[in-house]
N, CA and C atoms as a LAMMPS dump frame, in Angstrom:
ITEM: TIMESTEP
0
ITEM: NUMBER OF ATOMS
564
ITEM: BOX BOUNDS ff ff ff
-5.0000000000000000e+02 5.0000000000000000e+02
-5.0000000000000000e+02 5.0000000000000000e+02
-5.0000000000000000e+02 5.0000000000000000e+02
ITEM: ATOMS id mol type element x y z
1 1 1 N -279.933 79.555 -202.366
2 1 2 C -280.225 78.401 -202.695
3 1 3 C -281.585 77.818 -202.111
4 2 1 N -281.506 78.497 -200.801
5 2 2 C -283.155 78.006 -200.225
6 2 3 C -284.237 78.795 -201.159
7 3 1 N -283.991 80.008 -201.747
8 3 2 C -285.098 80.562 -202.315
9 3 3 C -285.222 80.198 -203.636
10 4 1 N -284.268 79.537 -204.311
11 4 2 C -284.568 78.768 -205.572
12 4 3 C -285.463 77.33 -205.176
13 5 1 N -285.067 76.68 -204.166
14 5 2 C -285.761 75.486 -203.835
15 5 3 C -287.126 75.788 -203.289
16 6 1 N -287.291 76.903 -202.69
17 6 2 C -288.738 77.233 -202.044
18 6 3 C -289.475 77.718 -203.319
19 7 1 N -288.848 78.415 -204.358
20 7 2 C -289.608 78.813 -205.566
21 7 3 C -290.04 77.701 -206.409
22 8 1 N -289.333 76.692 -206.662
23 8 2 C -289.491 75.438 -207.298
24 8 3 C -290.687 74.871 -206.786
25 9 1 N -290.515 74.554 -205.125
26 9 2 C -291.641 73.724 -204.775
27 9 3 C -293.012 74.719 -204.989
28 10 1 N -292.803 75.85 -204.709
29 10 2 C -293.944 76.7 -205.016
30 10 3 C -294.996 76.491 -206.222
31 11 1 N -293.959 76.526 -207.054
32 11 2 C -294.143 76.494 -208.564
33 11 3 C -294.996 74.851 -208.74
34 12 1 N -294.183 73.997 -208.363
35 12 2 C -294.655 72.8 -208.441
36 12 3 C -296.013 72.527 -207.773
37 13 1 N -296.403 73.037 -206.487
38 13 2 C -297.613 73.025 -205.8
39 13 3 C -298.585 73.752 -206.222
40 14 1 N -298.268 74.915 -207.159
41 14 2 C -299.348 75.809 -208.057
42 14 3 C -299.903 75.225 -209.213
43 15 1 N -299.004 74.297 -209.812
44 15 2 C -299 74.089 -211.158
45 15 3 C -300.573 73.406 -211.408
46 16 1 N -300.791 72.336 -210.412
47 16 2 C -302.257 71.47 -210.864
48 16 3 C -303.103 72.666 -210.7
49 17 1 N -303.142 73.534 -209.744
50 17 2 C -304.304 74.543 -209.636
51 17 3 C -304.12 75.498 -211.036
52 18 1 N -303.361 76.054 -211.117
53 18 2 C -303.144 76.815 -212.574
54 18 3 C -303.808 75.992 -213.635
55 19 1 N -303.174 74.783 -213.816
56 19 2 C -303.69 73.925 -215.057
57 19 3 C -305.065 73.844 -214.975
58 20 1 N -305.753 73.6 -213.746
59 20 2 C -307.056 73.394 -213.658
60 20 3 C -307.826 74.459 -213.903
61 21 1 N -307.586 75.719 -213.578
62 21 2 C -308.106 76.869 -213.735
63 21 3 C -307.89 77.218 -215.315
64 22 1 N -306.837 76.955 -215.869
65 22 2 C -306.659 77.102 -217.567
66 22 3 C -307.745 76.091 -218.123
67 23 1 N -307.678 74.993 -217.677
68 23 2 C -308.646 73.858 -218.393
69 23 3 C -310.249 74.287 -218.195
70 24 1 N -310.614 74.99 -216.937
71 24 2 C -311.822 75.191 -216.802
72 24 3 C -312.165 76.697 -217.806
73 25 1 N -311.209 77.594 -217.966
74 25 2 C -311.307 78.835 -218.81
75 25 3 C -311.607 78.066 -220.223
76 26 1 N -310.892 77.272 -220.575
77 26 2 C -311.04 76.647 -222.073
78 26 3 C -312.233 75.793 -222.291
79 27 1 N -312.714 75.036 -221.082
80 27 2 C -314.124 74.174 -221.148
81 27 3 C -315.312 75.515 -221.183
82 28 1 N -314.878 76.503 -220.614
83 28 2 C -315.833 77.657 -220.58
84 28 3 C -316.01 78.132 -222.11
85 29 1 N -314.555 78.467 -222.733
86 29 2 C -314.777 78.992 -223.751
87 29 3 C -315.444 77.924 -224.977
88 30 1 N -315.068 76.788 -224.705
89 30 2 C -315.696 75.738 -225.632
90 30 3 C -317.146 75.666 -225.453
91 31 1 N -317.697 75.652 -224.274
92 31 2 C -319.064 75.473 -224.026
93 31 3 C -319.667 76.968 -224.693
94 32 1 N -319.248 77.878 -224.589
95 32 2 C -319.648 79.251 -225.3
96 32 3 C -319.542 78.975 -226.779
97 33 1 N -318.641 78.392 -227.343
98 33 2 C -318.721 78.077 -228.821
99 33 3 C -320.005 77.126 -229.15
100 34 1 N -320.202 76.281 -228.351
101 34 2 C -321.021 75.051 -228.496
102 34 3 C -322.506 75.793 -228.458
103 35 1 N -322.749 76.769 -227.553
104 35 2 C -323.691 77.581 -227.457
105 35 3 C -324.178 78.305 -228.419
106 36 1 N -322.95 79.099 -228.957
107 36 2 C -323.044 79.967 -230.333
108 36 3 C -323.235 79.129 -231.646
109 37 1 N -322.721 77.879 -231.679
110 37 2 C -322.874 77.051 -232.869
111 37 3 C -324.446 76.545 -232.499
112 38 1 N -324.92 76.46 -231.636
113 38 2 C -326.189 75.811 -231.469
114 38 3 C -327.23 76.981 -232.023
115 39 1 N -326.869 78.125 -232.056
116 39 2 C -327.704 78.853 -232.313
117 39 3 C -327.96 79.214 -234.032
118 40 1 N -326.602 78.753 -234.744
119 40 2 C -326.503 78.722 -235.819
120 40 3 C -326.678 77.526 -236.607
121 41 1 N -326.749 76.356 -236.102
122 41 2 C -327.06 75.119 -236.682
123 41 3 C -328.058 74.468 -236.108
124 42 1 N -328.758 73.52 -236.918
125 42 2 C -329.786 72.689 -236.47
126 42 3 C -329.253 71.661 -235.413
127 43 1 N -329.901 71.476 -234.222
128 43 2 C -329.376 70.516 -233.468
129 43 3 C -329.778 68.934 -234.104
130 44 1 N -329.059 68.519 -234.429
131 44 2 C -329.397 67.141 -235.285
132 44 3 C -329.077 66.121 -233.962
133 45 1 N -329.868 65.022 -233.936
134 45 2 C -329.729 64.001 -232.899
135 45 3 C -329.87 62.6 -233.563
136 46 1 N -329.285 61.674 -232.931
137 46 2 C -329.887 60.406 -233.891
138 46 3 C -331.026 59.828 -233.254
139 47 1 N -331.448 58.452 -234.003
140 47 2 C -332.763 57.962 -233.552
141 47 3 C -332.755 57.587 -232.34
142 48 1 N -331.486 57.141 -231.783
143 48 2 C -331.321 56.555 -230.251
144 48 3 C -332.062 57.731 -229.301
145 49 1 N -331.07 59.039 -229.807
146 49 2 C -331.366 59.965 -228.894
147 49 3 C -332.793 60.58 -228.8
148 50 1 N -333.214 60.626 -229.857
149 50 2 C -334.686 61.158 -230.003
150 50 3 C -335.719 60.3 -229.243
151 51 1 N -335.49 59.052 -229.118
152 51 2 C -336.199 58.553 -228.41
153 51 3 C -336.106 58.518 -227.107
154 52 1 N -335.095 58.758 -226.539
155 52 2 C -334.738 59.081 -225.108
156 52 3 C -335.425 60.366 -224.752
157 53 1 N -335.118 61.509 -225.714
158 53 2 C -335.379 62.976 -225.558
159 53 3 C -337.072 63.199 -225.443
160 54 1 N -337.776 62.044 -226.268
161 54 2 C -338.99 62.083 -226.485
162 54 3 C -339.816 61.587 -224.825
163 55 1 N -339.096 60.885 -224.143
164 55 2 C -339.504 60.266 -222.805
165 55 3 C -339.46 61.578 -222.067
166 56 1 N -338.593 62.699 -222.046
167 56 2 C -338.362 63.785 -221.312
168 56 3 C -339.614 65.061 -221.652
169 57 1 N -339.431 64.979 -223.023
170 57 2 C -340.211 66.188 -223.349
171 57 3 C -340.637 65.747 -224.92
172 58 1 N -341.984 65.59 -225.002
173 58 2 C -342.472 64.93 -226.406
174 58 3 C -342.384 66.323 -227.227
175 59 1 N -342.118 66.067 -228.376
176 59 2 C -342.192 67.055 -229.657
177 59 3 C -342.528 66.376 -231.086
178 60 1 N -342.691 67.197 -232.031
179 60 2 C -342.793 66.651 -233.197
180 60 3 C -341.138 66.244 -233.683
181 61 1 N -341.108 65.056 -234.765
182 61 2 C -339.809 64.919 -235.184
183 61 3 C -339.642 65.095 -236.594
184 62 1 N -338.719 65.784 -236.913
185 62 2 C -338.068 66.234 -238.236
186 62 3 C -336.974 65.133 -238.64
187 63 1 N -337.249 64.415 -239.771
188 63 2 C -336.28 63.765 -240.252
189 63 3 C -336.045 63.976 -241.596
190 64 1 N -334.573 64.254 -241.727
191 64 2 C -334 64.54 -243.14
192 64 3 C -333.341 63.057 -243.656
193 65 1 N -334.029 62.685 -244.689
194 65 2 C -333.428 61.277 -245.04
195 65 3 C -332.666 61.577 -246.431
196 66 1 N -331.147 61.139 -246.442
197 66 2 C -330.431 61.477 -247.252
198 66 3 C -329.448 60.281 -247.628
199 67 1 N -328.683 60.471 -248.841
200 67 2 C -327.454 59.767 -248.928
201 67 3 C -326.28 59.921 -249.067
202 68 1 N -325.049 59.819 -249.105
203 68 2 C -323.775 60.216 -249.016
204 68 3 C -323.763 61.053 -250.774
205 69 1 N -324.398 60.179 -251.741
206 69 2 C -323.913 60.421 -252.975
207 69 3 C -324.919 61.496 -253.489
208 70 1 N -326.159 61.807 -252.961
209 70 2 C -327.141 62.785 -253.339
210 70 3 C -326.725 64.223 -253.38
211 71 1 N -326.72 64.714 -254.458
212 71 2 C -326.247 66.17 -254.636
213 71 3 C -327.207 67.041 -254.327
214 72 1 N -328.669 66.93 -254.493
215 72 2 C -329.583 67.664 -253.977
216 72 3 C -329.732 67.675 -252.393
217 73 1 N -329.303 66.704 -251.847
218 73 2 C -329.082 66.498 -250.38
219 73 3 C -328.073 67.283 -249.827
220 74 1 N -327.146 67.724 -250.591
221 74 2 C -325.738 68.274 -250.221
222 74 3 C -326.227 69.867 -250.581
223 75 1 N -326.867 70.026 -251.259
224 75 2 C -327.529 71.49 -251.699
225 75 3 C -328.47 72.069 -250.661
226 76 1 N -329.233 71.055 -250.136
227 76 2 C -330.32 71.412 -249.04
228 76 3 C -329.667 71.729 -247.795
229 77 1 N -328.498 70.839 -247.446
230 77 2 C -327.551 71.097 -246.364
231 77 3 C -327.123 72.398 -246.415
232 78 1 N -326.533 72.934 -247.681
233 78 2 C -325.898 74.169 -247.631
234 78 3 C -326.924 75.354 -247.91
235 79 1 N -327.901 75.229 -248.285
236 79 2 C -328.875 76.389 -248.656
237 79 3 C -330.191 76.519 -247.796
238 80 1 N -330.82 75.315 -247.477
239 80 2 C -331.81 75.454 -246.629
240 80 3 C -331.511 75.219 -245.158
241 81 1 N -330.789 74.371 -244.764
242 81 2 C -330.604 73.869 -243.535
243 81 3 C -329.374 74.977 -242.8
244 82 1 N -329.027 75.965 -243.39
245 82 2 C -328.315 77.027 -242.985
246 82 3 C -329.116 78.261 -242.602
247 83 1 N -330.079 78.45 -243.178
248 83 2 C -331.006 79.542 -243.281
249 83 3 C -331.314 79.755 -241.608
250 84 1 N -331.085 81.047 -240.976
251 84 2 C -331.205 81.006 -239.795
252 84 3 C -332.919 81.066 -239.439
253 85 1 N -333.74 81.127 -240.008
254 85 2 C -335.055 81.101 -239.75
255 85 3 C -335.55 79.694 -239.666
256 86 1 N -335.044 78.84 -240.535
257 86 2 C -335.288 77.376 -240.491
258 86 3 C -334.637 76.853 -239.392
259 87 1 N -333.295 77.09 -239
260 87 2 C -332.661 76.599 -238.039
261 87 3 C -333.501 77.002 -236.712
262 88 1 N -333.966 78.007 -236.667
263 88 2 C -334.708 78.704 -235.388
264 88 3 C -335.869 77.866 -235.243
265 89 1 N -336.736 77.691 -236.312
266 89 2 C -337.964 76.965 -236.354
267 89 3 C -337.831 75.65 -235.871
268 90 1 N -336.982 75.047 -236.705
269 90 2 C -336.878 73.529 -236.439
270 90 3 C -336.337 73.128 -234.94
271 91 1 N -335.131 73.937 -234.342
272 91 2 C -334.699 73.842 -233.368
273 91 3 C -335.905 73.921 -232.084
274 92 1 N -336.621 74.958 -232.243
275 92 2 C -337.682 75.433 -231.348
276 92 3 C -338.825 74.362 -231.355
277 93 1 N -339.403 73.918 -232.507
278 93 2 C -340.673 72.992 -232.687
279 93 3 C -340.347 71.386 -232.943
280 94 1 N -339.101 71.059 -232.947
281 94 2 C -338.836 69.688 -233.603
282 94 3 C -337.784 68.874 -232.808
283 95 1 N -337.519 67.744 -233.075
284 95 2 C -336.341 67.114 -232.643
285 95 3 C -336.054 66.848 -234.081
286 96 1 N -334.64 67.259 -234.479
287 96 2 C -334.075 67.037 -236.072
288 96 3 C -333.177 65.535 -236.066
289 97 1 N -333.554 64.816 -236.907
290 97 2 C -332.761 63.61 -237.217
291 97 3 C -332.141 63.694 -238.468
292 98 1 N -331.181 63.337 -238.795
293 98 2 C -330.596 63.073 -240.014
294 98 3 C -330.235 61.499 -240.226
295 99 1 N -330.969 61.079 -241.424
296 99 2 C -330.949 59.726 -241.482
297 99 3 C -330.306 59.395 -242.835
298 100 1 N -329.064 58.741 -242.771
299 100 2 C -328.767 58.353 -243.979
300 100 3 C -329.197 57.073 -244.427
301 101 1 N -329.897 56.961 -245.496
302 101 2 C -330.642 55.9 -245.857
303 101 3 C -329.797 54.738 -245.974
304 102 1 N -328.377 54.901 -246.417
305 102 2 C -327.807 53.574 -246.917
306 102 3 C -326.599 53.474 -245.454
307 103 1 N -327.245 53.871 -244.286
308 103 2 C -326.44 53.441 -243.149
309 103 3 C -326.266 52.114 -242.944
310 104 1 N -325.132 51.31 -242.647
311 104 2 C -324.77 49.901 -242.652
312 104 3 C -325.244 49.613 -241.024
313 105 1 N -324.939 50.292 -240.062
314 105 2 C -325.244 50.036 -238.597
315 105 3 C -326.847 50.003 -238.589
316 106 1 N -327.244 48.851 -237.786
317 106 2 C -328.676 48.651 -237.4
318 106 3 C -329.224 49.75 -236.727
319 107 1 N -330.412 49.978 -237.129
320 107 2 C -331.132 51.008 -236.27
321 107 3 C -332.126 50.654 -235.313
322 108 1 N -332.249 50.795 -234.054
323 108 2 C -333.132 50.313 -233.103
324 108 3 C -334.308 51.24 -233.021
325 109 1 N -335.414 51.101 -233.34
326 109 2 C -336.431 52.159 -233.096
327 109 3 C -337.923 51.34 -232.761
328 110 1 N -338.451 51.765 -231.619
329 110 2 C -339.44 51.437 -231.093
330 110 3 C -339.788 49.799 -230.965
331 111 1 N -338.524 49.316 -230.38
332 111 2 C -338.5 48.032 -230.154
333 111 3 C -338.4 46.953 -231.32
334 112 1 N -338.076 47.557 -232.68
335 112 2 C -337.723 46.948 -233.89
336 112 3 C -336.048 47.406 -234.168
337 113 1 N -335.526 46.367 -234.833
338 113 2 C -334.349 46.417 -235.144
339 113 3 C -334.14 46.447 -236.686
340 114 1 N -333.605 47.223 -237.417
341 114 2 C -333.603 47.432 -238.694
342 114 3 C -332.249 47.381 -239.389
343 115 1 N -331.821 46.544 -240.479
344 115 2 C -330.511 46.337 -240.902
345 115 3 C -330.496 46.511 -242.461
346 116 1 N -329.546 46.515 -243.102
347 116 2 C -329.594 46.683 -244.528
348 116 3 C -330.278 45.719 -245.406
349 117 1 N -331.147 46.185 -246.198
350 117 2 C -331.772 45.207 -247.399
351 117 3 C -331.171 45.758 -248.798
352 118 1 N -330.119 45.171 -249.518
353 118 2 C -329.466 45.556 -250.407
354 118 3 C -328.638 46.502 -250.012
355 119 1 N -328.644 47.773 -250.597
356 119 2 C -327.783 49.088 -250.047
357 119 3 C -328.618 49.821 -249.31
358 120 1 N -329.718 49.575 -248.952
359 120 2 C -330.688 50.765 -248.157
360 120 3 C -331.14 49.915 -246.832
361 121 1 N -331.103 50.923 -245.782
362 121 2 C -331.335 50.496 -244.477
363 121 3 C -332.81 50.247 -244.356
364 122 1 N -333.375 49.025 -243.708
365 122 2 C -334.664 48.589 -243.655
366 122 3 C -335.843 49.84 -243.024
367 123 1 N -335.168 50.629 -241.991
368 123 2 C -335.756 51.782 -241.378
369 123 3 C -336.122 52.81 -242.444
370 124 1 N -335.341 53.197 -243.242
371 124 2 C -335.471 54.209 -244.299
372 124 3 C -336.671 53.615 -245.162
373 125 1 N -336.508 52.489 -245.751
374 125 2 C -337.461 51.769 -246.503
375 125 3 C -338.71 51.999 -245.8
376 126 1 N -338.857 51.651 -244.454
377 126 2 C -340.142 51.596 -243.701
378 126 3 C -340.687 52.985 -243.75
379 127 1 N -339.659 53.925 -243.376
380 127 2 C -340.167 55.209 -243.128
381 127 3 C -340.815 55.931 -244.433
382 128 1 N -340.058 55.582 -245.708
383 128 2 C -340.401 56.397 -246.798
384 128 3 C -341.565 55.529 -247.475
385 129 1 N -341.965 54.366 -246.886
386 129 2 C -343.191 53.445 -247.327
387 129 3 C -342.681 52.755 -248.874
388 130 1 N -341.38 52.657 -248.993
389 130 2 C -340.592 52.12 -249.972
390 130 3 C -340.57 53.057 -251.218
391 131 1 N -340.822 54.319 -251.117
392 131 2 C -340.815 55.061 -252.104
393 131 3 C -339.637 55.945 -252.148
394 132 1 N -338.294 55.402 -252.372
395 132 2 C -337.022 55.879 -252.282
396 132 3 C -336.552 56.996 -253.094
397 133 1 N -336.642 58.199 -252.597
398 133 2 C -336.175 59.467 -253.097
399 133 3 C -335.298 60.261 -252.106
400 134 1 N -334.389 60.986 -252.581
401 134 2 C -333.685 61.691 -251.94
402 134 3 C -333.068 63.062 -252.302
403 135 1 N -333.466 64.101 -251.416
404 135 2 C -333.64 63.986 -250.09
405 135 3 C -335.247 63.97 -249.794
406 136 1 N -335.624 63.244 -248.646
407 136 2 C -337.103 63.29 -248.33
408 136 3 C -336.994 63.736 -246.941
409 137 1 N -338.077 64.671 -246.681
410 137 2 C -338.204 65.002 -245.305
411 137 3 C -339.559 64.246 -244.922
412 138 1 N -339.394 63.667 -243.491
413 138 2 C -340.332 63.042 -242.872
414 138 3 C -340.75 63.841 -241.694
415 139 1 N -341.914 64.239 -241.322
416 139 2 C -342.328 64.773 -239.938
417 139 3 C -343.443 63.837 -239.281
418 140 1 N -343.007 63.554 -238.086
419 140 2 C -343.831 62.75 -237.342
420 140 3 C -344.377 63.438 -236.16
421 141 1 N -345.601 62.951 -235.681
422 141 2 C -346.177 63.733 -234.477
423 141 3 C -345.335 63.23 -233.474
424 142 1 N -345.626 63.891 -232.049
425 142 2 C -344.968 63.734 -230.906
426 142 3 C -344.915 61.95 -230.404
427 143 1 N -345.849 61.275 -231.083
428 143 2 C -345.922 59.865 -230.576
429 143 3 C -345.306 58.967 -231.789
430 144 1 N -344.341 59.675 -232.469
431 144 2 C -343.979 59.138 -233.7
432 144 3 C -344.767 58.588 -234.674
433 145 1 N -346.097 58.796 -234.589
434 145 2 C -347.149 58.441 -235.276
435 145 3 C -347.304 59.474 -236.494
436 146 1 N -348.314 58.918 -237.518
437 146 2 C -348.547 59.756 -238.797
438 146 3 C -347.522 60.634 -239.58
439 147 1 N -346.451 59.807 -239.875
440 147 2 C -345.599 60.452 -240.674
441 147 3 C -346.028 61.04 -241.974
442 148 1 N -345.381 62.329 -242.047
443 148 2 C -345.882 62.899 -243.524
444 148 3 C -344.404 62.933 -244.098
445 149 1 N -344.786 62.341 -245.216
446 149 2 C -343.526 62.221 -246.273
447 149 3 C -343.306 63.072 -247.337
448 150 1 N -342.302 63.932 -247.635
449 150 2 C -342.387 65.071 -248.476
450 150 3 C -341.081 65.055 -249.146
451 151 1 N -341.305 64.185 -250.359
452 151 2 C -339.916 63.895 -251.139
453 151 3 C -339.478 65.126 -251.998
454 152 1 N -338.194 65.29 -252.126
455 152 2 C -337.635 66.048 -252.912
456 152 3 C -336.984 67.377 -252.151
457 153 1 N -335.98 68.238 -252.865
458 153 2 C -335.082 69.372 -252.524
459 153 3 C -336.492 70.36 -251.988
460 154 1 N -335.999 71.017 -250.668
461 154 2 C -337.063 71.965 -250.436
462 154 3 C -336.046 73.269 -250.087
463 155 1 N -336.531 74.156 -251.043
464 155 2 C -335.897 75.521 -250.639
465 155 3 C -336.54 76.313 -249.526
466 156 1 N -335.9 77.357 -249.23
467 156 2 C -336.374 77.922 -247.849
468 156 3 C -337.903 78.415 -247.859
469 157 1 N -338.232 78.935 -248.925
470 157 2 C -339.573 79.343 -248.906
471 157 3 C -340.742 77.895 -248.783
472 158 1 N -340.497 77.196 -249.645
473 158 2 C -341.12 75.785 -249.287
474 158 3 C -341.053 75.2 -247.88
475 159 1 N -339.837 75.247 -247.343
476 159 2 C -339.434 74.653 -246.075
477 159 3 C -340.365 75.485 -244.834
478 160 1 N -340.526 76.739 -245.222
479 160 2 C -341.242 77.434 -244.347
480 160 3 C -342.676 77.194 -244.217
481 161 1 N -343.245 77.155 -245.716
482 161 2 C -344.754 76.562 -245.519
483 161 3 C -344.929 75.272 -245.016
484 162 1 N -344.068 74.49 -245.253
485 162 2 C -344.432 72.865 -244.721
486 162 3 C -344.075 73.011 -243.177
487 163 1 N -342.974 73.635 -242.518
488 163 2 C -342.897 73.519 -241.069
489 163 3 C -343.923 74.385 -240.48
490 164 1 N -344.276 75.488 -240.877
491 164 2 C -345.537 76.149 -240.198
492 164 3 C -346.689 75.389 -240.348
493 165 1 N -347.146 74.548 -241.432
494 165 2 C -348.106 73.903 -241.544
495 165 3 C -348.482 72.788 -240.798
496 166 1 N -347.025 71.874 -240.485
497 166 2 C -347.193 70.848 -239.782
498 166 3 C -346.594 71.119 -238.502
499 167 1 N -345.787 71.877 -238.064
500 167 2 C -345.078 72.179 -236.873
501 167 3 C -345.951 73.167 -236.297
502 168 1 N -346.81 74.076 -236.704
503 168 2 C -347.837 74.722 -236.001
504 168 3 C -349.159 74.295 -235.968
505 169 1 N -349.227 72.83 -236.194
506 169 2 C -350.52 72.226 -235.965
507 169 3 C -351.925 72.705 -236.835
508 170 1 N -351.397 73.505 -237.906
509 170 2 C -352.362 74.083 -238.937
510 170 3 C -352.976 72.982 -239.595
511 171 1 N -352.462 71.811 -239.85
512 171 2 C -352.795 70.857 -240.726
513 171 3 C -354.222 70.133 -239.987
514 172 1 N -354.206 70.333 -238.717
515 172 2 C -355.496 69.754 -237.797
516 172 3 C -356.806 70.552 -238.102
517 173 1 N -356.722 71.711 -238.548
518 173 2 C -357.918 72.567 -238.828
519 173 3 C -358.083 73.002 -240.364
520 174 1 N -356.874 73.177 -241.123
521 174 2 C -357.098 73.405 -242.574
522 174 3 C -356.338 72.879 -243.455
523 175 1 N -357.237 72.342 -244.734
524 175 2 C -356.604 71.545 -245.686
525 175 3 C -355.278 72.437 -246.449
526 176 1 N -354.6 71.519 -246.814
527 176 2 C -353.249 72.056 -247.465
528 176 3 C -353.692 72.927 -248.566
529 177 1 N -354.535 72.508 -249.549
530 177 2 C -354.853 73.674 -250.684
531 177 3 C -355.248 74.994 -250.209
532 178 1 N -356.083 74.898 -249.098
533 178 2 C -356.833 76.324 -248.588
534 178 3 C -355.463 76.94 -247.778
535 179 1 N -354.695 76.128 -247.007
536 179 2 C -353.638 76.859 -246.458
537 179 3 C -352.521 77.675 -247.356
538 180 1 N -351.942 77.06 -248.567
539 180 2 C -351.299 77.184 -249.439
540 180 3 C -351.751 78.667 -250.097
541 181 1 N -353.106 78.649 -250.417
542 181 2 C -353.636 79.959 -251.135
543 181 3 C -353.332 81.215 -250.533
544 182 1 N -353.7 81.105 -248.919
545 182 2 C -353.569 82.226 -247.977
546 182 3 C -352.161 82.546 -247.515
547 183 1 N -351.215 81.389 -247.497
548 183 2 C -349.914 81.528 -247.008
549 183 3 C -348.947 82.663 -247.584
550 184 1 N -348.498 83.382 -246.75
551 184 2 C -347.487 84.315 -247.052
552 184 3 C -345.966 84.271 -246.239
553 185 1 N -345.32 83.677 -247.173
554 185 2 C -344.064 83.605 -246.3
555 185 3 C -343.158 84.708 -245.986
556 186 1 N -342.174 84.644 -245.322
557 186 2 C -341.568 85.692 -244.66
558 186 3 C -339.981 85.49 -244.641
559 187 1 N -339.534 84.161 -244.714
560 187 2 C -338.218 83.544 -244.811
561 187 3 C -337.571 83.972 -245.69
562 188 1 N -336.304 84.27 -245.929
563 188 2 C -335.6 84.507 -247.034
564 188 3 C -334.25 83.419 -247.109
């Protein structure tokens, strides 16, 4: 009887330790999965997050403006944003933001608050300069200035050209027309 009681007490005492160890292993596995996912997905952040990240490490900002009903937006999600070269380049050179143009929650950006105007969020209207088209890519410099608005679906080869031109600062020394004549893409 003493042996059974001693065994029960031992099990009860070890249970929290074993559960903590199991939880740690589970969290490590989950962290490994997150890291693996990060290598296979664009690291999308919110408008709030990008403003905080910019304070620590300034980068260019890539904004994908979309709507829930936009068919070409969904195609771009499935074909362009899953390409390993696109993922790698965006994650390395940009903070990436997915912006639902019809988001009902207010958006707070650079000291201003943006709500709905009709069906569209005022921030999207401002960002796209009133030219509402989906999907639209907007690329901003490290200080959120000089937004480059690029409307329409972008296939991988077009995306490579755009990302390298703006993300690589080639636009500072070479006009777009000249760049496109000599550009040789390598992403597939």
